N, C-alpha and C positions, 0 to 999 in steps of 0.2 A: 543298822541291822541288814538293810538291803545289800550293802557292800560285803558284809560277812557271808551272806548267802550266795551272792553272785560271784564273788571272788574267792573268799576264804574257804568255802565248802568244796568247790571243785578242785581248787589248788591242793587242799588237804588230801582229798581222795587221790588226785594224780600223784602226789608225793608218796602216799602209801602204796599205790600200784607200781610206781617207779622203783621203790625200795623192794617190792616183791620181785620185780623183774631182775633187779641187780643181783638178787640172791638165787636166780634160776640159771640153769644151763640147758642146752638142747637135750642133754642126756635125761633131764627130768621129764621131758615129753616122750622120749624114746623108751624110757623105762616102762611106760604103760603097756607097750607091746610085749614085754618080757614078764610082766606081772599082771596079766589080764584079770585073773580071778579076784585077788585082793582089791584091785582098782575097781572092778565092777561092783563089788560089795559096797565099797565106800561111796561110789557114785550113786548107787541105788538109795543108800541112806540119805545122802545130801539132796539129790535132785528130786526124788519121789517121796520118800517117807517123811522127810522134814516138812515139806509144805502140807502134807496130809495131816500130820500131828498139829501143825499150827491151825489149820482149818478146823479140826475137831476141838481145839482149845477155845477158839473164839466163838464157836457155836455153843459149846457147853457152858461157857460163862456169859453168853448173851451180851457181848461187848458192843458198845455203840459203833455204828458203821465206820466212821473215820478211824477210830482206834483199831477196829478189826482189820481195816485195810493196811494200817501201819504194821500190825502183826504179820500179815501175809507178805508185805514188801520185805520185811526183815527176813522171813523164812526163805525168800528167793535168793538171798545174798550168799555168795561163797564164803569160805572161812577166812581167807586172807592171811597176812603175815602172822597175825596173833596166833592162829592155830598151829603154825609151824613152830613158833617159839615155845608155846605150851607143850607141844608134843615132845620137843627136845628136853624140856624140864622133867617131863613125866617118864623119860627114858623109853619113849615109844619109837615106832618105825618112822624116822624123820623123812627118809627118802620117799616113802609112800605118801606121807602127809603133804610134802612139797609137790609131788606129782598130781595129787588130787586138787590141791589149790591152783596149780598152774593150769590144768586142763579145764576145770570147772569155771575158773575165772574167765577164760577165753570164751567158753560156751555160753556164759551168762549174757553176752550181748545178743544172743538169739532167744534164749529161754526167758529172761527177765521181762523184756518189753511185752511179749505175748501174754505171759502170766499176770503181769501187772494190769494190763488193760482188762483182762477177764475179771480179775479180782475187784477192781473199782466198779465195773458195771454190775457185778453180782451183789456187792454189799451196799453201794450207794444209790443204785437205781437211777431215778430221774435227776438226783442231785449230783450225779457223777460228773466230774470235769472231763472235757474232751481230751482223749489221750491219743497222740499220734505214735503208733508202734514204730514206724520208720524213724521219726524224729528222736524218739527215746533210744532206739538202737544206735543211731548216729552219735548221740550225746554220750552214750555209754562207751562207744568205741573210742571216742576222743579222750575221755577221762579215765578209762580203765584199760582197754586193750592196747592202745597206742603207747601209754607210759610203760606197760609191761614189756612191749616189744622193744622200746628204746632201752630199757634196763637190761634186757637180755643181750642186746647188741653191745652195750657198754661192757658187760661181763665178758662177752666173747672177744672183743677187740681191745679192751683196756682193763684187764683183770686187776692190775695193781690199783688203778684209780677207783675201780668199783669197790675194792676192799676198804679203801680209805674213807669213802663217803657213805658206805652202807649204814654204819651205826648212827651217824649224824642225821641222815634222812629219816630213820625210824624215830629218833627223838623229836625231830621237828614235826613229823606227822602226828606224833602223840600229843604234843603240846597244842597244835592246831585243833585236833579233835576234841581235847578237853574244853578249849574255848568255845567251840561250836555246840557241844552238849550243854554247857552252862547257858548259852544264848538261846538254844532251843527250848529248854525248860523255862527260863525266865520269860520268854516271849509268850508262852502258853501257861503261865503260872496258875491261873484259876482252873483251867481244864486239867492241869497236872494234879492239883490238890483234889479236885472232885473225883478224878479217876485213879488216883494213886493206889488205893486199896485193891481194887479189882484188877487194875493193870499190872501192878507189882506182883500180885498173886499169880496172874496169868503168865507173866514173863518168867518168873522163877519156876513155876510148875512146868512150863514148856521147856525151859532150859534143862531141868533135871531129867524130864522125860526123854529129850533128845540124846543126852549123854548116855542114858540107859538103853535107848533104842539102838544107838550105834554100837554099844558094847554087846548087847544081847544078840543082835543080828550077826555080828562078826564072829561071836563065839559059836553060835549055831552053825555058821559056815565053816567051822573048824579052822579058823585062821590062827596064826601064832599070837601069843599074848601081846607082843610088841605091836603087831598089826591091829589087834583089837583096841589097844589104847589109842592108837592114831586115829582110827575110824570113829571112836567114841568122841574124841576131842573135835575132830573135823565136823562131825554132825552137830555137836552141841555149841560150837562157836561160829558166829556169823560176823561178817564185815559190816558193823553197824554204821560206819561212815557212808557206805554205799546206800544203806537204807535211808539215811538222812538226805542224801543227794537225790535219790529217786523221789522222795516226797517233795523236795523243792522243784524238781524238773516237771513233776506232774501238776502241781498246784500253782506254780509261779511264785513270785516274790513280793507281790504288791502289799501283802499284809504280814510280812515276816514269815517265820517258820509256821507251817500249818500243823493241825492236829495229827496228820498222818506221820509227822516226824517224831512224835512223843514216844512211841514204843521203842524206836531205835535209840533215842537219846537216853532213855532210862535203862534200856538193856546194855548200853555201852558201859554202864557202871555195875549193874547187878550181875553181869555174866562172870566177872572176876570173883565175886563173893560166892557164887554158886559153884564154879568150877574148882575153886581152891581145895576143898576137901577131897575131890576126885583126884586132883593132881598129887596130893600127899599119899593117897592110897595107891595110885598107880606107881609112883616113884618107889614105894616100899616093896612092891611086888615085881 
């Protein structure tokens, strides 16, 4: 189990972020300057409204402290490659989705450690583990930002090679993630069973709320329908592998996966069930 957490989890996340970087170009970052308004609306939904909705959910449901922290850690995670793929399937604005994922994933090395430290102190109080914001930021840089930068460089200087390995990287990352989710749930099976009802209800409710918040805010901002679909999906889909990794970085690996990892593990499965009807609706419009 420790090998899976110490090696498998960070490797899986690094592969996911590498596959994200390989799908990116410098133009995806430059596009933010030419599409400031849609990007600002998407960033508002992801960086501000998403954590607020998660905080309201855990307070409303009265979740146990560690489960509540797990919810919040998940809410701090950017969308990742999955949101880009689902946006393409929904016939949304893929370019906007990619730009949001690229920039917010890079910014997360600054936002996530600070927000994670505050969340743990707020919900766990005296039982909170000590969190090094600097250490967490360095770890996130090494397993998220650095692989993205390497992927972008590969795309820039070896485009043909990037095209050949992109699909295989995504499949490998998906297989590793599935293994990690199974291990996280199995390692906390009793807690999983005890909290499945309220945790499942909270995750599904939050997921639906986020999809609707992204859609509602972007519609109110008079964005195009394609842009609205993209922002809805990017707000409602989080990188649950990063949530699992954050839980491991914060609590250590002496006792396997911690309770903090459960929401991300369960969400990694339920998000597809929740988003599927939205995708069908989006695709038809």
